[in-house]
C-alpha positions in Angstrom: 17.4 30.3 -36.2 18.1 28.6 -39.5 16.9 29.9 -42.8 17.2 27.3 -45.6 20.5 25.9 -44.2 22.0 29.4 -43.5 23.6 30.0 -40.1 25.2 33.4 -40.2 24.2 36.9 -41.3 26.1 39.5 -43.2 25.3 42.8 -41.7 25.9 46.0 -44.0 25.1 49.4 -42.6 25.2 52.7 -44.5 26.7 55.0 -42.0 25.1 58.1 -43.4 21.5 57.1 -43.5 21.8 54.4 -40.7 20.0 51.9 -43.0 21.0 48.2 -42.1 20.7 45.4 -44.6 20.8 41.8 -43.5 22.0 39.1 -45.8 21.8 35.5 -44.7 24.9 33.2 -45.5 26.6 30.2 -44.1 29.4 30.5 -41.5 32.8 30.1 -42.9 32.1 31.9 -46.2 35.3 32.9 -47.8 36.2 36.5 -49.0 35.1 35.6 -52.6 31.7 34.5 -51.5 31.1 37.6 -49.2 32.1 39.8 -52.1 29.5 38.1 -54.4 26.9 38.5 -51.7 27.8 42.1 -51.4 27.6 42.8 -55.1 24.4 40.9 -55.4 22.4 42.5 -52.6 24.2 45.8 -51.7 26.3 47.1 -54.6 23.3 48.3 -56.8 22.0 50.4 -53.9 25.4 52.1 -52.8 28.1 51.0 -55.2 31.7 50.6 -53.8 32.0 51.5 -50.1 34.2 54.2 -49.1 35.3 52.4 -45.9 34.6 48.9 -44.3 34.6 47.7 -40.8 35.2 43.9 -40.4 35.5 41.8 -37.4 37.7 39.3 -39.4 40.9 41.2 -39.5 43.0 43.3 -42.0 44.0 40.4 -44.2 40.2 39.4 -44.7 39.3 43.0 -45.4 42.1 43.1 -48.0 40.9 40.0 -49.6 37.2 41.1 -49.9 38.5 44.4 -51.2 40.5 42.7 -53.9 37.4 40.6 -54.8 35.1 43.6 -55.1 37.7 45.4 -57.4 37.3 42.4 -59.8 33.8 43.5 -60.5 
């Protein structure tokens, strides 16, 4: 299913409350773009995460963390 040209979903789950947030995006979004999506949609609810689980590898997790630290 496409939503206004979007073809991927960023899934963020709060492990304590088990609340899941879905943010539509496009496939191939770089770490900077995902960090901006996180900041714009999730940060105001939970602030900086204590941990992250990504299926993109350790290097990608490090890049997202670096981008989040810029804000």
